[in-house]
C-alpha positions in Angstrom: 13.0 -13.5 6.4 12.6 -10.3 4.5 12.8 -6.5 5.2 10.4 -4.7 3.1 10.2 -1.0 2.5 7.6 0.5 0.1 6.6 -2.9 -1.5 10.1 -3.3 -2.1 12.5 -6.3 -0.3 15.5 -3.7 1.1 17.2 -6.8 3.0 17.0 -10.5 3.3 18.6 -13.5 5.5 18.4 -17.1 5.3 18.6 -18.9 8.5 19.3 -22.6 8.8 16.7 -25.1 7.7 14.8 -26.4 10.9 15.2 -23.1 12.7 12.4 -22.2 15.0 14.2 -18.9 16.3 16.4 -16.7 15.3 17.9 -13.4 15.5 18.7 -10.8 12.7 20.4 -7.3 13.1 20.4 -4.8 9.9 20.7 -1.3 8.9 18.2 0.2 6.5 19.1 4.1 5.7 15.7 5.7 3.8 15.9 7.7 1.5 12.6 8.8 1.3 9.3 8.4 3.4 7.9 5.1 3.5 6.5 2.0 5.3 8.5 -1.1 6.7 7.5 -4.3 7.4 8.8 -8.1 7.9 8.0 -11.2 6.2 8.5 -14.8 7.0 8.7 -18.2 5.2 9.8 -21.1 4.8 9.4 -24.7 3.4 6.5 -25.9 5.7 3.2 -26.3 5.0 0.1 -26.2 7.3 -2.8 -29.3 7.3 -4.5 -27.8 4.1 -0.7 -28.2 2.4 -0.7 -24.1 2.1 3.2 -22.4 3.0 3.4 -21.1 6.1 4.6 -17.5 6.3 3.9 -14.7 8.4 4.1 -10.3 7.6 3.9 -8.1 10.3 1.6 -4.7 9.9 3.9 -1.9 8.4 5.2 1.1 10.2 5.5 4.5 8.5 9.5 6.3 8.4 9.4 9.7 8.2 12.4 10.5 6.4 11.6 13.7 5.2 11.5 13.2 1.7 8.3 12.0 0.3 8.9 9.0 -2.2 8.3 9.3 -6.1 5.8 6.6 -5.5 3.3 8.5 -3.6 3.2 11.2 -6.6 2.5 8.2 -9.1 -0.1 6.6 -7.0 -1.8 9.9 -6.2 -1.6 10.5 -10.1 -3.5 7.1 -10.6 -6.1 7.9 -7.9 -7.0 11.1 -9.5 -7.7 9.3 -12.7 -9.6 6.6 -11.3 -12.2 9.2 -9.8 -12.2 11.0 -12.9 -13.8 7.8 -13.9 -15.7 7.0 -11.1 -17.2 10.3 -11.9 -18.1 9.8 -15.0 -20.0 6.6 -13.8 -22.0 8.4 -11.3 -22.9 11.0 -14.1 -23.9 8.4 -16.9 -24.9 5.0 -14.8 -25.7 5.7 -11.3 -29.0 5.5 -9.8 -30.2 8.7 -7.7 -33.5 9.7 -6.2 -32.6 13.2 -7.4 -29.8 15.2 -9.4 -29.4 16.7 -6.2 -28.3 13.5 -4.7 -26.1 12.6 -7.8 -24.3 16.2 -7.5 -23.5 15.8 -3.8 -21.7 12.4 -4.9 -20.1 14.3 -7.6 -18.9 16.7 -5.1 -17.2 13.9 -3.0 -15.5 12.5 -5.2 -14.2 16.0 -6.6 -13.0 16.8 -3.0 -11.0 13.4 -2.7 -9.3 14.2 -5.9 -8.4 18.0 -4.9 -6.9 16.1 -1.9 -4.8 13.4 -4.3 -3.6 16.2 -7.1 -2.0 18.2 -4.1 0.3 14.7 -4.0 1.1 14.6 -7.7 
């Protein structure tokens, strides 16, 4: 079993071989906002000989401190949107210049949101 916080393993526990159930209690002190999930894996395989594993949906924890990863990710998205705008302006096929500008405006609006997070 693993406890995953913002994509990093925050804790783990190995259960005895052959276990089909178990309990694990642990503490997590969140130093920043982020998502938390649990995942489980083992040595068993399904009928297609693929490893059997499970992963919960994430839940969001608000510790009152935005993670550094948020800023980094937002910066990457700002630059990716610049690339998308460049493609729209040079390669995209639109029925009119007005339609092209509407698409660019949508990108710029989204980019402004991410710029605030950088």
